[in-house]
N, C-alpha and C positions, 0 to 999 in steps of 0.2 A: 565616762561610763565604762564599766567593764564589758568588753566584747567577748573575750574568750579566756578561760583559764585552763592550762594544760599542765599535767604533771605525770611523772613516771617513776617507778621503783621507790614508792613511798608507802610505808606501812603495808596494808594488805593489797595495794595496787602494784602488782609486779609489772604489768604492761601499761601502756599509755592510757590515760583517762583525760577526756576533754569535756569541760562544762562550757557549752557554747551558748552565749546569750544573743547571738544574731538571730533575728526572726526568720522563720520560714515563710512560705507563700500562703499559709492558711489565713483565713479571713476573720476568725472570731476575736473579740476584744481588741479592736484596733487601737484603743486608747492605751493599751499596755505597750505599744511600740513607739519608739522615738527615732526620728530620722535625723542623723548627724552626718553631714557630707553625703557620701555614697552608702553609708552604713545605716541599717535599720536594726535597732537594738532593743532588747526586752528589758522591762523594769523589774521583773520577778523571776525567780526560779525556786521551785519547791522540790526537795529531794526526799524520796520515799525508799523504804527498804526494810528488810528484816533486821532484828538486833544482830550486831556484829557483822553486818553485810558490807560495811565500808562507808556509811553516811558520814560518821564523824571523821573518818579518814580524809574526806574531801575538805571538810572544815579545817582539820589539822594541817593539811598541806598548804592551804591558802594562808593560814595563820603563820606557819613556819616560814614561808616565802617572805611574808611581810616582816617578820622578826629579823630574818637574816639581812634583808635590805636595810632596815633601820639601824641595826646594831653592829654590823660587821666591820665598820671602820675602826672599832675598838680591838679587833682581833689581829693584832700585829705581833711581831716577834718579841716585843719588849713588855708585853703584859705579864702580870704576876701569875704564879701557878694557881692561885685562888680564882683569878679571873678566867683562866683557861678551864678550870673545873666547872665554873658556872656557865660556860658557853654551851648552848644546846646544839647537839649534833643531830643530823637527820637520821631517820629510822628507815633503812631500806627493807625490802621484802626479805624476810629472814629464812624462808623455807625453800631456797634454791641456791645451789652453789654459784649459779650464774649471776645472781643479784645481791647476795648477802654482803659482799664487800665492794659492790659497784656503787657509783655515785647516784644520788637522787636528782631528778631534773624537774625544773619549774619554769613556766613561761606564761606571760600575760600579754593580751592585746587590750588596749584601752584608749579612750579619748579624754582629753583634758584641755581646758582653756588656759593658755599661758598668760603671763603678766601683761602682755600687750593686747589681750582680749581675743587672740586668735585661737581657733580650735586646732589642736594637733593630735595626731594618732601615734601611739607608741607601741612598739613590740619589744619587750624586754624579757630576758630569761637567763638562767644559769644552771649548771650542774655542780654539785658539791658532795663531798663525803666527809667523814669525821676529821680529815686532816687538811684538805685543801679544796680550792675551787678548781674544777677541771675545765670548765668552759663558761663563757659569759658573752652576752651580745646585747646591743641596743640599736634599734632601727626606728626611724621617724618619718612621718609624711604629713603634709598639710591636709586640710579638710577636702580640698578639691583634687588632691593628688591620687594617682592610681597605684604608684609603686613606692615602697619604703626605701629610704636611703640609710646606709649604714653609718652609725656614729662611731662605734668601735666593735671590735671582735677580739676575744681572748681565748686562748687554750693553753695547754701546758707548755707549749713551745714558744709562743710569741704573742704579742699584742699589736693589733693594728688600730690606729686612731685617725681614720680619714675625716672625721667630723670635728676634730678639736684643733686648737692652736698649738704651736710648738711649746709655748710656755705651760699650757695646761697639761700637755703630755709629760713634760719634764717634772712638774710637781707631783703628778699621779705616780709616775714611774719610781720616783724617789721614795714614796711612802707606802707603796703597795707590798703586802705580804701574801703568802700562799693562801691564807684563810680569808683575806679581805676581798670584798667585791669592789671592782673599779667604780661602780655606781655609788656605793656607800661612801667610799673615800672621796670621790670627786665632789659629792654633795657637801661634805664637810669642808672641802677646799673652795667652796662657793662657785663651782662650775654650774651655770644657770640651768642647763638642760638636765643635769643630774639632780639638782635641787627640785626641779619640777616633778621628776619621776618619783623621787623619794617622798616628796610631799603628798603625792597621790596615795602611797602606801600609808603614810602617817594619818591622813584624813579619813581613811576607811576605818570601820569599826568591826571587831569580831567579838562575839559574846558566846561564851560556852556554858550553857545551862545544863549540860550533861555532866559537868564536873562539880562535885560537892564543894571543893575548896574554892572554885571560882564563884559559885553561888554565894558563899559567905562574903567574898569581896564585893560582888555586884550589889548585894542587898545593903551594904554599908555605904555605897557610893551615893553622893548627893548631887543634885543639879548645881551648876555654878551659881553662886549668889544665894542659894536657898537659905543659908543661915541668917542672912541679914536683909535681903531684898523682899519686901512684901509682894511686889509685882510677880516675882518668880514663884512665890508660894501660891499666889492666886492663879497663876498659869497652871500649876500642878493640880490645884483643886478643880479647875475647869476641865483639865485632861481626865481627872478621875470621874467627873460627873458624866462622862460618856458611858460609864459602866457601873458606877456606884455613887449615887447622889447623897449618900449618908455622911461622907466626909466633907466638912465645910471649912476647914482651916487646919493650921498647924501651929504648934508651939515648939520652938527650937532653942535649946539652951546649951551653951558651951560648957563642957566638963572641965573642972579644975584639974590641972596637971598634978599628978602625984609621983611622977618619976621623971627620968631624963629624956623620955621620948619626945621628939620634935613634932610628931603628928598631933594635930588638934582633933579631939573627938567631941561628938555632940549627942545630946539626948533629944529625941524627936517624939512628940506626942501628936496624935491626930485628934482633931476636934469634931465631935458629932452633935447632931441635933438631939435635944432632949424631947421625949414624947409628951411631957406634961408641963413644960416651962420654956421660957425664952433663953434659959441658960444653955451652956454647951458642956457636954461631957467629954472627958479626955481618956484616950487609950494610948499606951505606948505603941509607936509604929511597929515595933518588933512583935507585938501581940496581934497585929492584923493578920488576915488570912495569907496563905502562901501566894495566892494569885495577886492580891493587892501588893504584896512586897515585890513580886516580880514586875508588875506594871510600874511600880515606883522606880525600880532599878532600870527599866527600859527607857524611861522618859528622857534622861539627858542624851542618850545615844540617838533616839528618834529625832530629837530636836537638832542635834548636830548634823546628822546625815541629810535630813530634809533641807536644812538651811544651806548646806554646802553642795548638795547634789552628789553625794558619795555613796559608797557601797556599805551596807550593813549585812553582815553574814552571821546568822544565829544558829547555833547547834541546839536542837530541841526547842523550837519556838513554842510548840503546843504544851510543853510541860507545865502543869498547874494552871493552865488557862482554858476557859470554856471555848468550844469551837467557834461560837459567834463572836467572841472577843478576838480570836485569832483572825477571823474573817475581816473584822474591823481594821486590824493592823495591815492586812493585805490590801484592803481598799484604800487605806491612807496613801500607799505607794502607787496604786493603780490609777487613782484619780489625779488628773493633771491640775486641778484647782488646789488640792491639798499637797501636791508634790510638784510645784512649778519648776524646780531645778533638776528634775528627773533623777532623783536618788533611786538606788536599786536595793531590793531586799532579796537575799538568798537565804534559804533556811532549810534545815532538816526537820522532819516531822513524822509522826505516826498518825496524824489526824486525817483519816481518809475522808471525812465528811467534806473537806475542802475540794475534793475531786468531783463532788456532785453539786457545787454551788455556782458554777459558771463564772467564777472570778479568775480562773487560771486557764490559759491557752494550753493546747496540747504540747507546744514547744517550750512551755514553762514548767512542765511536769517531768521530773527525772527519777530514775530508779537505780538503785545499787543492788547487785547480786553477787554472792560469793559462791564459787564452784567447789567441787570436792577436793581440789588441790589447795584450797585456801586463798585463791586469787579473786579479788573483787573486780567487777566491771561496772561501768556507768553508761546509761543509755537514756534517751529521751522518749517520751510517749509518742511524739510525732514521728520518730524514726522506727517505732516498733511495727513489726509485721506479724500477722497471725500465721497459723499453720499452712494457709493457702497462699501466703506471700502478699496478703492485702494489708495496707496500712489502716490504722485506727480512724474511724469516722468521728466527726464532731457530735453526732447525735447518739453515740453510744453511752451507756451508763458506766463511766470510768470507775467509780467507786466499787460497784458490784463486781465488775469484771476483774478489777485488781484483787479484791478479797477472794474471788474464786480462783485466783492464780493464773488468769489468762495472760497477764503481762509479766509473770515471774516476780522476783523480788519480794517473796513472802517467806515466812518461816516454814521449814519442813518439819511438821509436828507429828509426834506420836503420843501415846498416852503417858502422862506424867508418872514416873516411878520413884516413890520416896524411899523405898527399901529394896533390898535384894530379893524381891519376890520371884518365885519360879514361874 
């Protein structure tokens, strides 16, 4: 489980931002808290804020860290110029001389069950710019441990490997380049501890519904086996029935290849009940509502993270979905019966109704706010204090107070001006 995600100097976040999923001592919604070793960890985090305040920046930072961990073993001195051009470099805070050429920094704390069935806690992080890795570290402890032990530490001058064998050190040192992470290369060299950490990043899912191009990709994505396995199709129908019982089945047909593309494409029709006969009517899936298409695209990712107990990070969960349907998704993760492996849902949203439904704890509600210099900040409702220095009580109307601006993180609005009126 993700315990904490920290990053600095990335996009609009000039200063350090910390998304902390450690539970506080508040008492509401105890089922949302999971005890692992000495840690009490939350299953949910909802991020609110005005447009352009930095919500998507948090999502992007987590996605970028995952990308770099998974891909950087490819970033060596011998890759082609085309590969170098395709490498995605970090985006530092551009509006300060102090940061525009400085490295971006990323760090996570998380728990994971290793191959021997033992719970381990990891602390991993790195700082990187467009040209090289400036710093990288990995620390580990057991579930009963109090202190982390260092596996390796690296900066621009040296690398220390107290937790590795001499042979592992030799292999990594020979293949390491300035742009490559020790963790990424070590995982490809079959170092077990590095494979475990990289696998955690691989098993997590990030879905960007704020991006039009990503929406197109997500809507075309099918659940594994959906094209041929009737049971998978029936599972999707059962999933749909929780919000739309009109869809009773699917017809899936493989399209004939007309070019040299290797990717197989399919035509999917949804089957609906006829109002005056036992026959079934068909509609192309693409003609279903935007909400239905989004729920179809969500299904395989929900199944994956719930089964594996991993992290699902969604940018704009509420887009094209009714608030009650969003609430149902939140409850899927909150309920220990439907989420037995303690998967976590982190999402950005403008759906303020969820603040009034008692499904979220105060320490699961986060806000982003951008100041006049263009710097974003991140803070939790549980840490917020009013003008008298008093923390927010659990009996307050969070939605009303948020929309009134009592917690910050709302748009600074004036009258819309469509022309150069005097």
